[in-house]
NUMI-360080 format. One record per residue (C-alpha): residue in one letter; z, y, x. Coordinates in steps of 0.1 Angstrom, whole numbers, plus 5000, padded with zeros to 4 digits. Layout:
BEGIN
AZYX...
This chain:
BEGIN
M500050005000L499350365011E502350515029I503350875038K502650805075D499050725066I498751075051L500351235081S498051055106S494951195088C495851565089G497651815111Y501351885106R500752225090Q498252085065Y500751805057E503652055050E501452295029G499852005010R503151855002D504352184989L501252214967Y501951864953G505551954947S504552264928K502452054905K499152224914I496951914910N494951874878D492451624864L493351344889E490551084886I490650744903S487550524903K486250224923D483450254949T481149974937M479749944973T482949904993G485649824967A487650124978N489350384955I487650724951V490350974943K489251314929G491451614919I491351984913V493952174933E494952524922E496052774948N496253154946A494253154913R491452954929K490452594922Y489352354949N487552024943S489051764966I488051394971I489651124993W488450764999V491350515001D491050145010E494549995010R493149665024R492849835058N495749795083E494750115100K493550445085P493450345048I492350705041Y488950685057G487150975041Y487851315026Q485951615013C486951954999S485252274987C487652495006E486752705037G489352535059F487852185055N486852025089E487251685106K490851645094M492251655059C492951995045K496052085025H494252034992C493251675002V496851615013A498051724978V495551484962A496751204985F500451264974S499351244938Y497550914944L500650784962K502850864932Y500250694909R500250374929K504050354930T504150394892E501550124888I503449884911M506749944892K505049864859K503849534873Q507349444885V509049484851V510249134839P510449074802V514048984791S514748674771K517848624749D518348274764R518248394800E521448324820T523148494849S521748364882K523948124902D523948364932L525248654911Q527848424895E529048334930V529348704940I531348774909R533748484917K534048594953Y534848954944A537448834919I539148614945T538848884972K540449144949E543348914941S543948844977I543849204987T545949324958D548749064960K549049014997G547349295016R544449275039V544349015067N544949115103L543248955133D544749005168L543348885201S545148835234L544148715269T545548455293T544548405329S544448135356G543348145392D540947905409E540947775445N538848075456G541448315444I539248435414T541048515382N539548355351Y540248505316Y540648325282V540848475247N543248365220A543648475184K546348525158I545848585120G548148695092T549148955067G552648995080K553848725104M550948635127I549948265130I548148125161V544548035153Q544347675165D540447665165I538647985174V535247815169G536447695135L537348055126A533748165134Q532347875114N534547965084M533348325086A529748215086A530347985056K532748235038K535247955034K538647975019I541247815044Q544947745040Y546547845074S550147795061K552047765029K552148135026L548748225040S545448145024V542448335036I538948375022H536848425053D534848735042R534749075060M536049245029V539349065033F540149185068T541649525079E539349785094E540749745129S540249365127L536449385120P535349475156R537649185168L535848955143D532549065156F533748995191I534748635182M531448575164E529448705194L531448505219V531148175200K527448225195A527048285233T529247995242F527647745218S523847775216N523647545185F526247745165E523647915142N521847585136E524647465112I525547185136T529247095133I531247155165S533746875164N536146985192K538847245186Y539147535209R542447725209S541047955236L537648035250A536648155285V535348505287N532948625315P532748985328F530449085300F532848975272L535849085292E534449445292R533549395256I537049305245F538549595265N536149835246V537249675213Y540849755222M540150095238G543050325231N545250035218E547349765234I546249415243T548449125254I547648965287D549848675298N552448785273V552549145288K551249435267Y548749675284R547249985269I543450025275L542450375285E539050535292D540150735322N540750735359P544350645371N546550885391L546850715425C548350825457L547450745493M550350765519I549350855555K551950835583N551750905620E552750595641N554050725674D550750925681C548850605687G547350585652I548150625616S549250395588V547650425554A549350265523M548850255486K550750075458P549049755448V546349805422K544549505405I540849535401I539249375370N535449355372G533649415339D529949375334R528949735340H532249905347D535249845368F538849845354L542049905373M545349755362V548150005371E551549905359N551249855321E547950035317I544349935322Y541850215331K538150205325C537050405355S534150655357E531050555378E531850815405F535450705408S534350335411K531750425437D534150635458V537550475454I537350105444P535749985477F538750135495I541249975471R539449635475A539849675513M543549755510N544049465486S542549225511M545449275535E547448945534E550549095552K553049345537K554449555565S558049565551K559449685584Y557850015577L558650245549Y555950105525Y557649775516D556149785481R552649895491N549549755507F549249875543D546649925570F546350085605I543750325619N543350395656K543450755668E539750725680D538650655645Y540450955629R537451175626A535150895612F537850795587C538451155576G534751245573N533350925558V536250805537L538951055531L536551335520R535451105491L538950985482K540351335480K538051405450H539951145429I543351055442G546351235458I546951235496V550451255511C550851295548E553951245570D554251375606I550551455609D548251745599I545251535588E543151855582E542951895619Y540651585619M538551665589P534851705600T533252045606K529952125589A526951995607K524752245625I521052135629N519152275659V515352215664Y513752275698I509952295699D508052295732N504652245748D504651905764E501451865786G499352035759K501151855730V503652015707S506951815711L510251845693K513951765698L516351745668Q520151775674A523151765650I526151965663Y529751905651G532052145669K531952025705D530151705697V526351705700Y524151415688D520451345691V519451275655F516851015666E519450805684V521350525666H525050605661N528250405654E529050495618S532550335620R533550545650E531750875643Y531451115614R527951225607D526551425578I523851175570T522351365541R521951685561E520551505591S518151295570N516851605552A515851755586L514451425598E512351385567V510651725573V510051635610Q508451305601Q505851475579Y504251635610F505451455641D504851095655V507150895677V505550825711E506850645742D506350755778E505750525807E509550485812G510050375776S511650695765R510850795729K509951145718W508451335689Q504951485693I502151625672N498951445682D496651555653E495151895648D495451875610K499151805613L499552095638F498052335613D500252205585F503352225607L502552585617D501452685582D504252525563G506552295584V508152565605A509252745573K510652425559L512752365590N513952725591D515452665557I517652385569A518052435607D517952685635V514552665651F514052745688M510352775698A509152805733D507153125741V504052925750L503752815714N503553175702S499853165710F499252925681R498753155650V497853085614I495953375599Q494053425567V490253395571P488553745570K487053775535P483153775537S481254025517V478453895495G475554085479I473453925451S470254105439L467154025420V463854075438G460853985416N461353625406L463753555435I467453605440D468453755474I471953665487N473253855517I476453755537E478353995559S481653975578D483354235600K485453985620L483353665621N479853615634M477453405614E477953105636E481653115629M480953175592Y478752865591E481552655608V484052795583L481852685554Q481452345570A485152305573Y485652405536R483052145525L484951885544R488051985523K489852115554K492452385549Y491652565582Y489152645608R490252645645M488952945665K488052915701N491153115710G493352855694D494053055662F493952875629L492053045600R493452955566I490352925545D491652905509D489653215500G487653265468N484553415486V484553125510A484752875481F481953065463L479653055494S480452695502E479652595466I476352775462T475052695497T475852325490G474452335454L471352515465M470952315497V470752625518Q469652545554K471852625584Q469452875598D469453085566I473253105568L473053205605N470553475595G473153605569D470453615542F468653365520K466453365488V466253125459K464253105427N465653325398Y466153015376Y469352955397A470853275383G472953095357Y474352845383I475153125408N476953335382S478953045368T480152975403F480853345409K483053345377E484853035389F485853155424S485553535427T488853725426D487754085436D484754315440T483654195475I480953995458R478454245445R475754175418D473054425411S472054545376D468854335374F470854025382K473454115356K470754165330I469353825334I472853675332R473653875301D470553765283L471053395293K474753405283D474553585250V471253465236G472553505200E472953875206T469553945221D467054165203Y464453915192S463653965155V462453675134P458753735127V458053865092E455153625089L457453325090N457553155056A461253035060K464753175060L466453065092R470152975094K472253165119Y472252885144Q468452845141K468053215149T470153155180G467852865189Y464753085185R466353355207F467253105233L463652995236S462553355236V464853455265L463753155286S460053245278D460453605290F462053485323N459353215327F462052945325G461652615308G464352475285I465652185264L466452235227A468851935223D470252005188D471651715168M469051525147G468251695114L469152055125G465552185124K464352195160T460752195147L461352515127Q462952695157V459852615178I457452725151T459353055149L458853105186L455153025184E454753255153A456353545173R454253495204K450953385189K449853235222Q448052905226A450452605226L450052235230I452552015212V452951655222C454851415200P455151055189S452050945168S454350905138L455151275139V451751435144Y451051485107N454651605102W454151875127E450851975112S452451995077E455452195089I453352445108N451052495078R454152535056F456152775077A453452965097P450252935076D448653215097L448653005128S445552785133V446252425141L443952165157T445051805155I443351605182I442751265167G439851015162D437750825187K437450935223E434251135218R435551315188R438751405206K436751535236N434651755213L437751885195L439351975228D436152145241D436152365210S439952445210E439952785226E440252975192Y443252775180H446852875183I448252525183L446852195195L448551875184T448351535200S450451225205Y451851075237D449550775234L446450985230L447451225258K447850935281R444150845274D442851205275I444851345304G441651395324E440451645297F443851805291E444751875327N441652095331K443152345306E446052575310F448252655280D450652935274Y453252695259I453652315262I456152165238I457051795239D458951645209E461251345212A461351415249Q463151085256Y459550945257I459251065293K462750955304N461150705328P459250905354A457250605364T455550545330Q451950655324V453150875295S455551055318I452951095345A450451235321V452851485306K453751615340R450051675349L449751925321K449452295331G451352555312Q453252875317H456152795295K457452435289F460052325264A461351985255L462951885221T465251595219G468451495201T469351255229P468651425263I470451125280E469950785264N471050545291R471350715325L471451055342S467951015355D466751055319L467651425321Y466151455356S462751345343I462851605315F463751875339D460951755362F458551845334I460052175321M460852325356P459352105384G461352115416Y464452265400L466451945406S464451865437D462751525442Y464351225426K465751075459T467551405465F468751425429R470051065431D471851125464K473151475454Y474151415417E473451075401E475350845425P478351075430I478751135393V477950785379L479150555406N481950765422N483150965391D483151275413E484551565391E483451835416V479751725416L479851675378N481052035374R478352155398F475651965378K476852115345K476552465360V473052395372V471652255340S473652415312P471752755311F468652565301I470052325275L471052435240R472852175219R474552215186E476051925165K475951905127S479751925125D479652255144V476952445124L476552265090K479852295073D478152235040L476551905050P478251615032A480551375051K479251075070I481550785066E481050505092N482350155087V482049835108V481649535086Y482649215105V480948905093N481848535099M478848315108T478247995089E479547675105E476047565117Q475247915130Q478547925149K477847585166L474447695177Y475748025190N478547855210A476047605225R473747885238V476748095251N478147795270A474747715285L474248085297K477848095311T477147775331E473947925345L475648255354A478548085371N476247955398K474448285405N475348555430D474448925424K471048885442E469948595421F471148775390R468949075397E465948845404D466448665371K467548965350L464548965327K465048595319I468748655313L468048955290A465748735270E468648485266L470848775254T468148865228R468148505217L471948525211R471548845191Q468948675170I471248385163C473948635151C471348775127N469748455114P468948155136D465748075117I463948375133C464048185166Y464447815155E461847685131N463747395117Y467047565112H468547545077G472147625082G472247965066S473348315079G476648475072K475248815079M472148775057D474448675028T476648975033C473749215036I472149095003E475449114985L476049474998I472549574987K473049424952N476449604948A474949934960I472049924936E474449844907G476350154917G473150374917H472850404954R469750414976I469750215008L468050225042V468349895063F467549915100S466949625123Q465449575157F463849245146V460849275123Q461148895115M464648965102L463449245080L460749015066R463448755056I465549025040Y462349155022G461748795008E465348754996L465349084978E462049004961K463548674949C466348884933G463749104916I464649414937N461849654946V461749714983L459649905010M459249785046L458149995076S457249845110G454949935139K451949785121N451850045094T449350335098K450350695097E449050725062E450950425050R454150565065R453650895047K453150725014M456150505018V458350795027E457150994997E457750694974F461250654986Q462051024985E460851034949E463350764941K460750514929V462150234952P465850174959V465649994992F463750085024L463649825053I462749995086S462149865121L464450055144K461750135169A459050225144G461150445121G464150555140T462750895146G460551145128L461351055092N463151255065L464851015041T467551225025A467151034992A469350755008D473050775006I473750435023V472550325057I472949965068H472449875105F471849495103D472149445141P473649665168W471249795195W472449835231N472050215228G474150375201A472150695204V469050515190Q471150395160N472550745155Q468950885154A468050625128T471150725107D470151085109R466951015090A469351045060H472151265074R470251595078I469551915060G468651835024Q471251565020I473551644991R475651324989T478251165011L476450915034T478050575040V476950395072M477750025075K477249845108L477149465103V478649285133A479048905137K482748855145G483748725179T480248745194I478148945218E477549195190Q481149315193K480649375231I477549565223M479549805202D481749875232L478749925254Q477350175229E480550385232R480150395270K476550505268L477150775242K479750915266L477150965293A475351235273D478551395261N479951415297V477051625309V476851845278S480651855271G482151765304E484251455302N484751195329M481650985336S481550605342N478950365354I477050215325N474849975345V475349615334N476049395365L476849025367D480549075361D479849295331L477649025316K480248755321E482748975303I480249035274L479948655270
C-alpha cells in the first residue's frame, strides 16, 4: 500500500509541507480514481484550489511496485517540473486517505449472535483476574540477586549469581533456570505455604523487572537450547557470570546495594578517593604505598572495590590509575616493618625518580591524592621539553639535527632512549619528528652513523616553502648562514595581451624579470604539475599564479610550439576565441591579461547569442518559440564569423525550422544532405515555412541527377541524400556552396566510410550539422562531425586521439575533459525538451520484465554455456580476431530472447515476450490508445504482424524495403488515426518521422545504443504531442538483455559528459566485459 515515505521520495521537502497543508485545508475537489487499462495502475485526478485559482493535477500510482509506486505526475501549475509539485502532493494525500478507508471497510467482520469469546482472550481475562488478586492481597513480588565468589588455581576470582524471591520474607530460588522457564511459560508456582507466584511481569515490583531481564538473558546465553522449549532437567541454584554479565548486574544495581559473599556493597558510577603515600628511605630511594584495592574486570569498564563500595571508573581513570594499582597489588610481601603495615608497598631507586615522576606521577596526580614524607617530590617533576632544530649544509646537502632539552639533560630525538630510567615528553618530541620525516630521509655515512638529509629537490622546495614554518611553530630553528642563499619567491607575473587581427588571434607575452627561455621553462614546470621552478642562482620560484596557469593551459590546448613562446608572440585562428576566453575566466585574477575590443565583441556575440540583434525574417511562415529564435541567432552568429556549428537539440524541438529560418534570412545557395527518408520531409517543410525559397530536390537516375545539378545555379536550396551524394560526389565537389547543412549528422560519425569521405569533400563557406545525438558510441563521433564543420579545428585524428580521446575515455582525466569542453562548447547548442518545452506532456518509461517459456529458456541457456566455454579458452588477441563471429553469437542470443523461431526453423516452444507484447497491445487498443512497436529484427515484426492480423487488429509495418512514397502514406494513415498499431524497424524508422498520434511506444528488444532507442521514442514525444506518452521496454528477465540495459546507460553518459560535464568512463566492450554480460 502507498505510504507517506513514497510521497516524500517523489517531491522536495518544501513541496511536501505545502502539499500536506493544502490537503489539511480540504482544498482538493472532484477526486477521481480510474484504472489504466494498459498497465493496471491507478490514475488519480483532482482539482486543487489555492489563492482563488484551480489546478488540474494527476498522479499515476502502481501499488504493486516495491519502489516508487508513484511513477508519474502532471499539473497545470507554473511550478511543475521533474518532481511532484505541492498540488500533486495534496492529491497523493487524498488518495492515501481513500485507500486507507477502502482497506478498513474490507477488514470489517460481520458479528454473529452465536459467536464466542476467543480462547486467547479468555486466558487473558483469567490471568488479569489472578494477577489482580495476587497483587491486591499480598503485594507485588520482589526478586533480589546476590553474588558469591571462588578462586581457581591461577588466582582468578570467579563470580556466581544467586536469587531470592518473596513478598516479605525472601526465599532462596533453588533453580534459577526453572525461574526463567516459568517466566517464559507464565506458570503459577508454589514456593512455600505462604508464597504462590504467577510468573508474569505484572506481578513483580518495578525494581525487580531489570533483575528478571538479567536472569532471562543469562539463562539464554548459558543454555543455547533454552528458547527451543527443551526441558533442562538439572537444577541450578547459582549460575556463573562472565565479565559481560558481571558488568551487566552491576549496572542493574547501580546506586543500590548488592550482596557479595554475604557482604553488602553499594554500586556507584564514580571514581574512588584514593591516596598514594611517598616516603624518603634514607636518601637511597623512596617507598610508595597504597591501601589494597580490589580490581574487578567488567566487559568494557573496570570496577574498583574499596571497603564497602564498588566504583565503576571512568575510562580516563582506568587508563591512568588502574595499571599502577595492578602493579601494586602484585606485590606478594607486605613491608610491615615500615609504617605501611596495612598497605601494598614498593620501592623506587633514586636514579628513577625523574622517570617515575614524569611518566607515572603526573598522570596519577590528576585522579588521586599524593602524600609525601621527608621529600619534596616537586623537585623531581619534569621540566617542559624544549625542542631545538639545527639545519646545516652537509657537502651540498641540507642536513638536520633534532634535540630535546630537559633542564641540563640534552637528548638526540633520533636515538633510542630508556623509558624506564628517563622522562621524555614523547608527544612533543613525536610532533617535531613527524614534521621532519615529511621532508628528510635517514642516511648512513661510511662509518655507519645515521643522519637526516634532504636528497630531493622537490622536498627541499616543500621544506623551505612550508616545512620551516611548521618547525618554527613547535621548535627553535637554527639555520646555518650558508642556507640563506636558498630562497622561495613568487614567480613574477607575466603580462599577456590578446587582440583580434583579421581572422587571427594574436597573443603577446611579456615579463620584466624573466626572459622568454625562463618563461618557457616555468610553463613546462607547471605542465608537469610542479609547484616551483628552480632558477640558475638557486632560488625557487613558486608558480601558483593565475597568469602562468592561463598561459600553460592555452599553450597546451592550442599546441603552441616552443619557438613561438620564446618569441613571446603567437597567432591562432579566431575560432579558438571561445576556448581562450573560457580559460581566461577560469584562471585570471587581475588586469595583467588584456583583451582588445574586437576580441571582446566576438566573445560577447558567442556567449549571448540569444541577445544578439538578428531579427526573424518577416517572410518566414511560422512563429518561432523563444528557444528556436535563440537557435537561429546561434547559427547567424557563427555564420557571420565564418565558423561552423552543431545544432544538437533534443529530437522533436524543430531543428529543421531553425535552419530554414537562417536560410530565409540569408537567401544564399545552400546544400542540404539528409537520410533518404527525410528528403521529402525537408522539401515539404521548406515549402511550408519559406515558400519564397526555391528548392531543387536532386533525385532520379544518374543522368537526371547530373542535369539537375548542372541547372541548379538559380535555386536557393539543393536537397540530396547521403546515399546519392556518395554516388554523385564527383559532380558536387566541383561546386561551392554558401551553406552546407547535414541532417542526422551521426551518419558521418565513422570518418572511414564512403559517406563521411564524400561529405568532407564538399566545398562551402558555412557548414552546419544537425543531430540529436552528437555522440552515439565514442568521442570520435564528435571528432568526425567537427572535421566536417571546421576542418583542422581538432587537428588530425591521431593528434585528437592522443590529446583528448584516450586521456578522457581511458584515463578519466578531468583536466583534459574540462579543456575539451571549453574547446567544443562554443560551437554546440543543445537544449532538451525538459528545459524548453514545459507544456510538453510527460513521458513515463517502464521496463517490463518477461519470463521466457521453458523451452525458450533451455535453448538460451545452452547457447550461453557454449559461448562461455568458447570465451574461456580465448585471450584478448584471439577475442579481437574473432570479434565479428562472437558478436554474431550475441545477436543469436538476443533473437532467442525475442522468439527463437526467427533463427530456428523447427522451434515450436513459444515466446514469453511475444505473448506479453500481444497482450499489451490488445489491452491498449481496448483503452483507446495508439501504439508504436519498434524492433531491430524485421523477422520479429513480421511475426507480430501475423499474430495481430489473426486477432483482427489493423496494423501497419515499416521496414527498409518500403519506398519513400509508401513511408509517407503509412505515416499519414497512422496520424489520421485510421490504424491503431504501427510496427517499425528501428533502423528504418528510428529517425525522421513525426508520429504524435501515438501515446504508447513499445521497444520489443533493447538495442546496444540507448540513444537510438530514444530517437525512436521521440517520433511520438515531440511538438504536437498532447497526451502523456507511455514507453515500455520489454526485457527478457535474467538474460543478456538486462546487461544491454546497463550498457545503454554507460553509452548515454558519454554524450552527457561532453555536453554536461560528468565523469567519463570507457564504453568499449572487451573480453572481461563480455564475460560479465554473459
